[in-house]
RODO-2510 file (C-alpha; in nm, 4 decimals, decimal comma):
residues 435
     n   res          X          Y          Z
     1     m    -1,6220     1,6155    -0,3633
     2     l    -1,3076     1,8393    -0,3389
     3     r    -0,9775     1,6684    -0,2820
     4     f    -0,6298     1,8008    -0,2474
     5     p    -0,3476     1,5938    -0,4075
     6     m    -0,1189     1,6709    -0,1062
     7     k    -0,0591     1,4602     0,2113
     8     y    -0,1012     1,6883     0,5370
     9     h     0,1127     1,7149     0,8317
    10     d    -0,0101     1,4830     1,1243
    11     n    -0,0912     1,7958     1,3532
    12     f    -0,3893     1,9003     1,1256
    13     s    -0,7148     1,8228     1,2936
    14     d    -0,9268     1,5047     1,2098
    15     d    -1,1891     1,7142     1,0834
    16     y    -0,9556     1,8707     0,8179
    17     h    -0,8623     1,5238     0,6979
    18     r    -1,2167     1,3993     0,6869
    19     i    -1,3498     1,6993     0,4784
    20     y    -1,1214     1,5946     0,1975
    21     e    -1,1073     1,2243     0,2325
    22     d    -1,4591     1,1011     0,3496
    23     d    -1,6801     1,0838     0,0368
    24     t    -1,9902     1,0777     0,2589
    25     i    -1,9408     1,4413     0,3525
    26     g    -2,0682     1,7113     0,1176
    27     a    -1,8025     1,9820     0,1050
    28     m    -1,8761     2,2939    -0,0874
    29     c    -1,5889     2,5316    -0,1974
    30     v    -1,6848     2,8921    -0,1306
    31     s    -1,4258     3,1531    -0,2786
    32     f    -1,3804     3,5104    -0,1571
    33     i    -1,2320     3,7216    -0,4096
    34     v    -1,0678     3,9745    -0,1714
    35     t    -0,8784     4,1743    -0,4201
    36     h    -0,8499     4,2337    -0,7862
    37     e    -0,4878     4,3442    -0,7367
    38     c    -0,1696     4,1303    -0,7876
    39     n     0,1894     4,1883    -0,7562
    40     l     0,2693     3,9484    -1,0399
    41     r     0,1948     3,9611    -1,4122
    42     c     0,1993     3,5833    -1,5228
    43     s     0,1658     3,5471    -1,8854
    44     y    -0,0910     3,2614    -1,8923
    45     c    -0,2994     3,4023    -1,6053
    46     y    -0,6863     3,3521    -1,6711
    47     e    -0,7589     3,6523    -1,4810
    48     h    -0,6670     3,8881    -1,7719
    49     n    -0,9099     4,1665    -1,6713
    50     k    -0,7599     4,2700    -1,3455
    51     g    -0,8141     4,6188    -1,2145
    52     g    -0,8012     4,7983    -0,8843
    53     g    -1,0233     4,7291    -0,5761
    54     s    -1,0662     4,5071    -0,2914
    55     m    -1,3447     4,3682    -0,0788
    56     s    -1,4620     4,5682     0,2241
    57     l    -1,4979     4,4115     0,5530
    58     e    -1,8703     4,4950     0,5792
    59     t    -1,9321     4,3150     0,2261
    60     a    -1,7032     4,0075     0,3520
    61     k    -1,9498     3,9847     0,6606
    62     k    -2,2528     4,0101     0,4389
    63     c    -2,1025     3,7163     0,2612
    64     v    -2,0688     3,5013     0,5723
    65     d    -2,4166     3,6055     0,6882
    66     l    -2,5460     3,4866     0,3714
    67     l    -2,3867     3,1497     0,3818
    68     f    -2,5465     3,0930     0,7371
    69     r    -2,8983     3,2273     0,6390
    70     l    -2,9120     3,0072     0,3321
    71     d    -2,8009     2,7083     0,5132
    72     a    -3,0663     2,7635     0,7785
    73     e    -3,3300     2,7903     0,5090
    74     n    -3,2039     2,4621     0,3496
    75     h    -3,1605     2,6588     0,0144
    76     p    -3,1125     2,4485    -0,2709
    77     y    -2,7643     2,5906    -0,3340
    78     i    -2,6496     2,6058     0,0359
    79     n    -2,7795     2,3508     0,2621
    80     p    -2,6713     2,0924     0,5147
    81     k    -2,6387     1,8165     0,2399
    82     r    -2,4510     1,9898    -0,0271
    83     a    -2,2373     2,1952     0,2416
    84     h    -2,2030     1,9910     0,5394
    85     a    -1,8518     2,1205     0,5436
    86     l    -1,6927     2,4368     0,3787
    87     v    -1,3827     2,5050     0,2100
    88     l    -1,3335     2,8729     0,2505
    89     d    -1,1060     2,9745    -0,0230
    90     f    -0,9342     3,3201    -0,0317
    91     i    -0,8343     3,4284    -0,3720
    92     g    -0,7342     3,7380    -0,5688
    93     g    -0,5595     3,8685    -0,7665
    94     e    -0,2996     3,7817    -0,4931
    95     p    -0,4924     3,6935    -0,1598
    96     l    -0,1968     3,7924     0,0772
    97     l    -0,2242     4,1512    -0,0180
    98     e    -0,5439     4,1575     0,1815
    99     i    -0,4280     3,9292     0,4733
   100     d    -0,5759     4,1863     0,7355
   101     l    -0,9345     4,1447     0,5697
   102     i    -0,8843     3,7594     0,5505
   103     t    -0,7995     3,7474     0,9365
   104     e    -1,1017     3,9608     1,0229
   105     v    -1,3473     3,7454     0,8026
   106     m    -1,2332     3,4203     0,9595
   107     r    -1,2594     3,5607     1,3226
   108     y    -1,6133     3,6822     1,2240
   109     f    -1,7112     3,3368     1,0729
   110     r    -1,5588     3,1344     1,3686
   111     d    -1,7564     3,3580     1,6222
   112     k    -2,0884     3,3364     1,4178
   113     a    -2,0576     2,9543     1,4034
   114     i    -1,9915     2,9307     1,7604
   115     e    -2,2589     3,1588     1,8638
   116     l    -2,5145     2,9774     1,6441
   117     n    -2,3905     2,6311     1,7724
   118     h    -2,3496     2,5525     1,3977
   119     r    -2,1664     2,2462     1,2631
   120     w    -1,9255     2,4898     1,0490
   121     a    -1,7694     2,5567     1,3858
   122     t    -1,5676     2,2351     1,3187
   123     q    -1,6640     2,1506     0,9637
   124     y    -1,4540     2,3852     0,7795
   125     v    -1,0954     2,4603     0,6447
   126     v    -0,9369     2,7654     0,4932
   127     t    -0,7245     2,7617     0,1701
   128     m    -0,5246     3,0054    -0,0184
   129     t    -0,3297     2,9805    -0,3388
   130     s    -0,0409     3,2426    -0,3449
   131     n     0,2575     3,3409    -0,5580
   132     g     0,4477     3,3440    -0,2453
   133     m     0,5888     3,7041    -0,2672
   134     l     0,4357     3,8035     0,0686
   135     y     0,4769     3,4686     0,2574
   136     d     0,7172     3,5964     0,5129
   137     n     0,5032     3,8840     0,5854
   138     p     0,4612     3,8718     0,9732
   139     k     0,0933     3,9298     0,9447
   140     v     0,0703     3,6203     0,7172
   141     q     0,2449     3,4044     0,9603
   142     s     0,0347     3,5286     1,2414
   143     f    -0,2718     3,4291     1,0404
   144     l    -0,1212     3,0776     1,0045
   145     q    -0,0617     3,0428     1,3745
   146     e    -0,3987     3,1796     1,4603
   147     n    -0,5585     2,9306     1,2366
   148     d    -0,3171     2,6144     1,3031
   149     g    -0,4911     2,3045     1,1826
   150     r    -0,7353     2,4769     0,9629
   151     a    -0,5622     2,6978     0,7163
   152     i    -0,3168     2,6177     0,4399
   153     i    -0,1326     2,8073     0,1692
   154     t    -0,0441     2,6494    -0,1561
   155     i     0,2479     2,8204    -0,3201
   156     t     0,2577     2,8277    -0,7066
   157     i     0,5859     2,7413    -0,8641
   158     d     0,6545     2,6469    -1,2296
   159     g     0,9582     2,4218    -1,2425
   160     d     1,3168     2,5479    -1,2498
   161     k     1,4224     2,9213    -1,2430
   162     e     1,4401     2,9536    -1,6078
   163     t     1,0832     2,8198    -1,6778
   164     h     0,9157     2,9711    -1,3877
   165     d     1,0581     3,3298    -1,4839
   166     k     0,9316     3,2899    -1,8440
   167     c     0,5844     3,3241    -1,7332
   168     r     0,5628     3,4401    -1,3584
   169     v     0,7178     3,8035    -1,3436
   170     t     0,6773     4,0963    -1,1318
   171     c     0,5009     4,4247    -1,2351
   172     d     0,8433     4,5444    -1,3508
   173     g     0,9261     4,2376    -1,5610
   174     c     1,1649     4,0594    -1,3118
   175     g     1,1499     3,6986    -1,2383
   176     s     0,9776     3,5820    -0,9032
   177     y     1,1221     3,2263    -0,8817
   178     d     1,3576     3,2993    -0,5839
   179     k     1,0885     3,4186    -0,3545
   180     a     0,8407     3,1551    -0,4710
   181     a     1,0869     2,8796    -0,4184
   182     h     1,1789     3,0042    -0,0610
   183     a     0,8111     3,0284     0,0251
   184     f     0,7360     2,6708    -0,1440
   185     a     1,0136     2,5193     0,0643
   186     s     0,8846     2,6701     0,3856
   187     v     0,5214     2,5646     0,3091
   188     k     0,6299     2,2249     0,2394
   189     e     0,7958     2,1952     0,5672
   190     r     0,5325     2,3463     0,7627
   191     f     0,2320     2,1635     0,6141
   192     g     0,4059     1,8402     0,4955
   193     h     0,3102     1,8674     0,1226
   194     s     0,4175     1,5848    -0,0868
   195     g     0,3014     1,7204    -0,4056
   196     s     0,2716     2,0293    -0,6359
   197     k     0,1172     2,1446    -0,9370
   198     f     0,2596     2,2459    -1,2739
   199     t     0,0652     2,4406    -1,5492
   200     i     0,2003     2,3719    -1,8971
   201     a     0,1412     2,6466    -2,1695
   202     p     0,2779     2,7196    -2,5016
   203     a     0,5267     2,9737    -2,3531
   204     n     0,6914     2,6925    -2,1295
   205     v     0,6276     2,3755    -2,2978
   206     a     0,9757     2,3771    -2,4396
   207     t     1,1435     2,3273    -2,0969
   208     a     0,8554     2,1184    -1,9427
   209     a     1,0746     1,8143    -1,8808
   210     s     1,3522     2,0004    -1,6916
   211     a     1,0927     2,1843    -1,4985
   212     c     0,9018     1,8769    -1,3832
   213     r     1,2287     1,7155    -1,2716
   214     h     1,3327     2,0229    -1,1023
   215     i     1,0250     2,0333    -0,8847
   216     i     1,0434     1,6810    -0,7743
   217     e     1,4108     1,6766    -0,7120
   218     t     1,4565     1,9951    -0,5585
   219     f     1,1530     1,9877    -0,3089
   220     n     1,1765     1,6115    -0,2769
   221     l     0,8167     1,5502    -0,3915
   222     n     0,6228     1,2410    -0,4699
   223     a     0,3089     1,3802    -0,6600
   224     l     0,3162     1,6073    -0,9430
   225     h    -0,0250     1,7294    -1,1067
   226     c     0,0292     1,8722    -1,4515
   227     n    -0,2390     2,0174    -1,6663
   228     c    -0,2281     2,2219    -1,9991
   229     v    -0,3871     2,5583    -2,0226
   230     y    -0,7274     2,5432    -2,1920
   231     e    -0,6900     2,8829    -2,3873
   232     e    -0,6273     2,9174    -2,7510
   233     g    -0,2809     2,8604    -2,8921
   234     w    -0,2054     2,4874    -2,9191
   235     n    -0,1320     2,3122    -3,2391
   236     d     0,0232     1,9850    -3,3662
   237     e     0,3740     2,1693    -3,3648
   238     l     0,3447     2,2346    -3,0040
   239     a     0,1990     1,9004    -2,9312
   240     a     0,5105     1,7507    -3,0689
   241     v     0,7100     1,9586    -2,8357
   242     l     0,4885     1,8454    -2,5421
   243     y     0,5163     1,4734    -2,6436
   244     w     0,9127     1,4741    -2,6618
   245     q     0,9296     1,6700    -2,3335
   246     l     0,6889     1,4084    -2,1647
   247     k     0,9011     1,1380    -2,3060
   248     e     1,2257     1,2955    -2,1798
   249     f     1,0477     1,3354    -1,8241
   250     a     0,9380     0,9611    -1,8538
   251     d     1,2852     0,8439    -1,9266
   252     w     1,4184     1,0258    -1,6121
   253     l     1,1416     0,8925    -1,3903
   254     l     1,2328     0,5372    -1,5221
   255     e     1,6089     0,5800    -1,4885
   256     s     1,6207     0,7345    -1,1693
   257     g     1,3655     0,4950    -1,0040
   258     r     1,1286     0,7524    -0,9240
   259     w     0,8567     0,5827    -1,0985
   260     k     0,8338     0,3742    -0,8043
   261     d     0,7270     0,6528    -0,5499
   262     c     0,6112     0,9374    -0,7763
   263     y     0,2456     0,9956    -0,9003
   264     i     0,2545     1,1917    -1,2244
   265     s    -0,1050     1,2927    -1,3201
   266     i    -0,0261     1,3556    -1,6854
   267     f     0,0735     0,9794    -1,7027
   268     n    -0,2301     0,8571    -1,5226
   269     p    -0,3314     0,5141    -1,6940
   270     a    -0,6902     0,5796    -1,6129
   271     h    -0,7048     0,8342    -1,8704
   272     c    -0,6704     0,8515    -2,2368
   273     h    -0,9106     0,5935    -2,3461
   274     p    -1,2848     0,6292    -2,4610
   275     l    -1,5778     0,7131    -2,2516
   276     d    -1,9128     0,5219    -2,2372
   277     e    -2,2120     0,6943    -2,3665
   278     e    -2,3491     0,6906    -2,0024
   279     h    -2,0647     0,9146    -1,8672
   280     t    -2,2522     1,2408    -1,8659
   281     q    -2,0485     1,4265    -1,5843
   282     n    -1,9180     1,7580    -1,6508
   283     w    -1,5489     1,7911    -1,6096
   284     c    -1,5145     2,1037    -1,3597
   285     g    -1,7396     2,2292    -1,0960
   286     g    -1,8154     2,5456    -1,2565
   287     t    -2,1854     2,4683    -1,3089
   288     g    -2,3015     2,4680    -0,9699
   289     k    -2,0557     2,2864    -0,7287
   290     m    -1,8773     2,5941    -0,6151
   291     l    -1,9623     2,9617    -0,5332
   292     a    -1,7656     3,2788    -0,5474
   293     f    -1,8279     3,6193    -0,3847
   294     d    -1,6760     3,8936    -0,5859
   295     i    -1,5178     4,2179    -0,3990
   296     d    -1,8753     4,3924    -0,4464
   297     g    -2,0662     4,0968    -0,2904
   298     v    -2,1997     3,9634    -0,6453
   299     c    -2,2192     3,5875    -0,6308
   300     y    -2,0826     3,3667    -0,9379
   301     p    -2,0896     2,9930    -1,0008
   302     c    -1,7062     2,9923    -0,9671
   303     i    -1,4351     3,2776    -0,9942
   304     r    -1,3778     3,2311    -1,3619
   305     y    -1,7350     3,3830    -1,4046
   306     a    -1,6363     3,7032    -1,2266
   307     p    -1,5437     4,0279    -1,4260
   308     l    -1,1696     3,9967    -1,3609
   309     s    -1,1708     3,6833    -1,5660
   310     i    -1,4514     3,7347    -1,8082
   311     g    -1,3362     4,0665    -1,9985
   312     n    -1,5521     4,0404    -2,3161
   313     r    -1,8831     3,8945    -2,1765
   314     p    -2,1468     4,0057    -1,9243
   315     p    -2,0616     3,8680    -1,5829
   316     y    -2,2493     3,5359    -1,5203
   317     r    -2,4044     3,6184    -1,1811
   318     i    -2,6341     3,4015    -0,9931
   319     g    -2,7060     3,6359    -0,6813
   320     d    -2,5652     3,8897    -0,4426
   321     v    -2,5396     3,9526    -0,0828
   322     d    -2,8232     4,1906    -0,0623
   323     n    -3,0797     3,9930    -0,2571
   324     g    -2,9545     3,6357    -0,1842
   325     i    -2,8797     3,3517    -0,4351
   326     a    -3,1479     3,2467    -0,6936
   327     v    -3,3873     3,5401    -0,5928
   328     l    -3,3957     3,7302    -0,9220
   329     q    -3,5396     3,5540    -1,2097
   330     k    -3,2425     3,5913    -1,4258
   331     d    -3,0327     3,4526    -1,1505
   332     v    -3,2946     3,1428    -1,1231
   333     d    -3,2726     3,0876    -1,4946
   334     r    -2,8678     3,0825    -1,4900
   335     i    -2,8659     2,8197    -1,2040
   336     a    -3,1404     2,6003    -1,3810
   337     f    -2,9319     2,6251    -1,7046
   338     l    -2,5960     2,5298    -1,5456
   339     d    -2,7791     2,2390    -1,3757
   340     s    -2,8945     2,1075    -1,7155
   341     i    -2,5374     2,1028    -1,8649
   342     t    -2,3756     1,7542    -1,9349
   343     r    -2,0817     1,6244    -2,0986
   344     q    -2,3116     1,5454    -2,4051
   345     s    -2,5062     1,8571    -2,4379
   346     q    -2,1888     2,0687    -2,4379
   347     s    -1,9518     1,8574    -2,6547
   348     p    -1,9175     1,8457    -3,0277
   349     e    -1,9656     1,5012    -3,1852
   350     k    -1,5749     1,4646    -3,2177
   351     c    -1,5298     1,4726    -2,8514
   352     l    -1,8176     1,2229    -2,7734
   353     e    -1,6564     0,9845    -3,0438
   354     c    -1,3051     1,0521    -2,9286
   355     p    -1,1097     0,7398    -2,8385
   356     i    -0,8855     0,9332    -2,5887
   357     a    -1,1703     1,1254    -2,4288
   358     s    -1,0938     1,0117    -2,0801
   359     g    -0,9045     1,2683    -1,8661
   360     c    -0,9401     1,5452    -2,1397
   361     g    -1,0763     1,8540    -1,9396
   362     w    -1,2393     2,1767    -2,0163
   363     c    -1,3418     2,4916    -1,8209
   364     s    -1,7207     2,5761    -1,8200
   365     a    -1,6405     2,9372    -1,7590
   366     y    -1,3988     2,9475    -2,0285
   367     n    -1,6671     2,7983    -2,2430
   368     y    -1,8788     3,0890    -2,1629
   369     e    -1,5966     3,3544    -2,2112
   370     y    -1,5183     3,2182    -2,5396
   371     t    -1,8517     3,1084    -2,6977
   372     g    -2,0970     3,3188    -2,4963
   373     t    -2,2467     2,9922    -2,3329
   374     p    -2,1134     2,7426    -2,0841
   375     n    -2,2858     2,4755    -2,2794
   376     k    -2,0632     2,4734    -2,5705
   377     r    -1,7115     2,3268    -2,5155
   378     v    -1,3913     2,4778    -2,6213
   379     t    -1,1629     2,2214    -2,7460
   380     f    -0,8263     2,4021    -2,8050
   381     i    -0,6310     2,1564    -2,6058
   382     c    -0,7146     1,8555    -2,8398
   383     p    -0,3542     1,8484    -2,9717
   384     t    -0,2192     1,8363    -2,6177
   385     q    -0,4556     1,5435    -2,5222
   386     k    -0,3110     1,3504    -2,8309
   387     a     0,0517     1,4157    -2,7121
   388     r    -0,0424     1,3277    -2,3627
   389     s    -0,2163     1,0091    -2,4700
   390     l     0,1077     0,8893    -2,6603
   391     a     0,3445     0,9819    -2,3899
   392     t     0,1166     0,8024    -2,1297
   393     a     0,1520     0,4884    -2,3474
   394     y     0,5003     0,5075    -2,3566
   395     y     0,5514     0,5619    -1,9809
   396     v     0,2829     0,2918    -1,8454
   397     n     0,4168     0,0242    -2,0724
   398     k     0,7553     0,0912    -1,9751
   399     v     0,6670     0,0780    -1,6151
   400     y     0,4682    -0,2527    -1,6656
   401     r     0,7499    -0,4110    -1,8434
   402     m     1,0036    -0,2956    -1,5666
   403     m     0,7817    -0,4560    -1,3210
   404     g     0,7493    -0,7754    -1,5266
   405     k     0,3644    -0,7468    -1,5497
   406     p     0,1810    -0,8660    -1,8535
   407     d    -0,0407    -0,5680    -1,8584
   408     r    -0,0395    -0,3323    -2,1351
   409     f    -0,1667     0,0095    -2,2051
   410     e    -0,3240     0,0319    -2,5296
   411     v    -0,2358     0,3107    -2,7897
   412     h    -0,5738     0,4455    -2,8166
   413     c    -0,4596     0,7568    -3,0266
   414     p    -0,5283     0,6779    -3,3917
   415     r    -0,2313     0,6637    -3,6340
   416     e    -0,3581     0,9295    -3,8463
   417     w    -0,3800     1,1635    -3,5485
   418     a    -0,0497     1,0540    -3,4159
   419     i     0,1807     1,0686    -3,7220
   420     p     0,1795     1,4414    -3,7578
   421     i     0,2898     1,4764    -3,4051
   422     i     0,5582     1,2026    -3,3515
   423     g     0,6152     1,0581    -3,6954
   424     e     0,5661     0,6967    -3,8082
   425     a     0,8705     0,5398    -3,6548
   426     e     0,7807     0,6599    -3,2988
   427     y     0,4269     0,5587    -3,3545
   428     e     0,5315     0,1974    -3,4363
   429     m     0,7742     0,1875    -3,1468
   430     l     0,4770     0,2630    -2,9047
   431     e     0,2613    -0,0028    -3,0764
   432     e     0,5316    -0,2609    -3,0262
   433     l     0,5999    -0,1511    -2,6679
   434     a     0,2006    -0,2180    -2,6102
   435     k     0,2144    -0,5706    -2,7441
***
């Protein structure tokens, strides 16, 4: 079940809310990679094999036709149970570069759903994640008006101007914060966003605290979803930087009183503890819970398996708009293989025995990109999980004490892991705080 961490404006349709909030509804995310082009050059972007090219309207219509045909056939991949509702996600590159195409695709989808008297005539939503550079384009505003109550744009912003502009630059190397901040504020007002997402990478970890504080203060948010990039580059030295930045951010939340009304995902007390052996679930949906159409109509288990992301491996396709999904034997075999993957099958022993495993994520497609198989887990974020677990113990136990509650968050991170990151005195302080 896909969820958005945002609260939406009351004028959104009841169906919109139910698709995201009702666990009884199977909602499948279908991504249309409408272009490989982008007007930014973000340093940590996982789409590191961008080139030219965009999806044609003819190919896009074939994608839509295939969705309806597979659903009518009760196909194992697309069927009324798995895809009672659709999340139609348009992505690039920068999707707003192809707003004309997106507008025509949605008109075609709606017309077809109505013509067939199909449940998708009402059971769908439209999402786009944009860098905000083209948000004020009249065609973008016209699209949002035409799809009012069904479509929403999320603008990516990475903290204050200094932090954002370190990683998110235009093609000529200029920062993009000013336009992104304008678009973010406009979208927040229009759609009633109460939260945002902040990506932490080695390039911006040193200013993470001020970046997180800026996002919450400037845009008056009460939810911030933070995650560290999965790619190579983390070590204990950077983990130390992350811990002290998170502690600084935690202190601000505590001193300002924002701990009372702000949800910060990286401090989630449900995370950073051991997992039961029975916990077999894969972390992400990249093993069959999503679907992505590339610009040429080839189907992938998610966008990260497509050529613009997988630069050093053969694309991990599962079908195409002409043959269908799971028709060619190689596509059938790939889907069956993805279905067989569990947390246990892909994780090294250290992950299965890890005392802070809960909440530690991975990307199945990045597994494939780096190791050659989605069934071999990449663990570059281990140092960040250690730092996060220690910072969570600090923040949560401070909150418990401020509330006068006897509850305590156990410091699950072993001493021998923690000392190289935060030092012995700091670790002893955390243990005392947890008593």
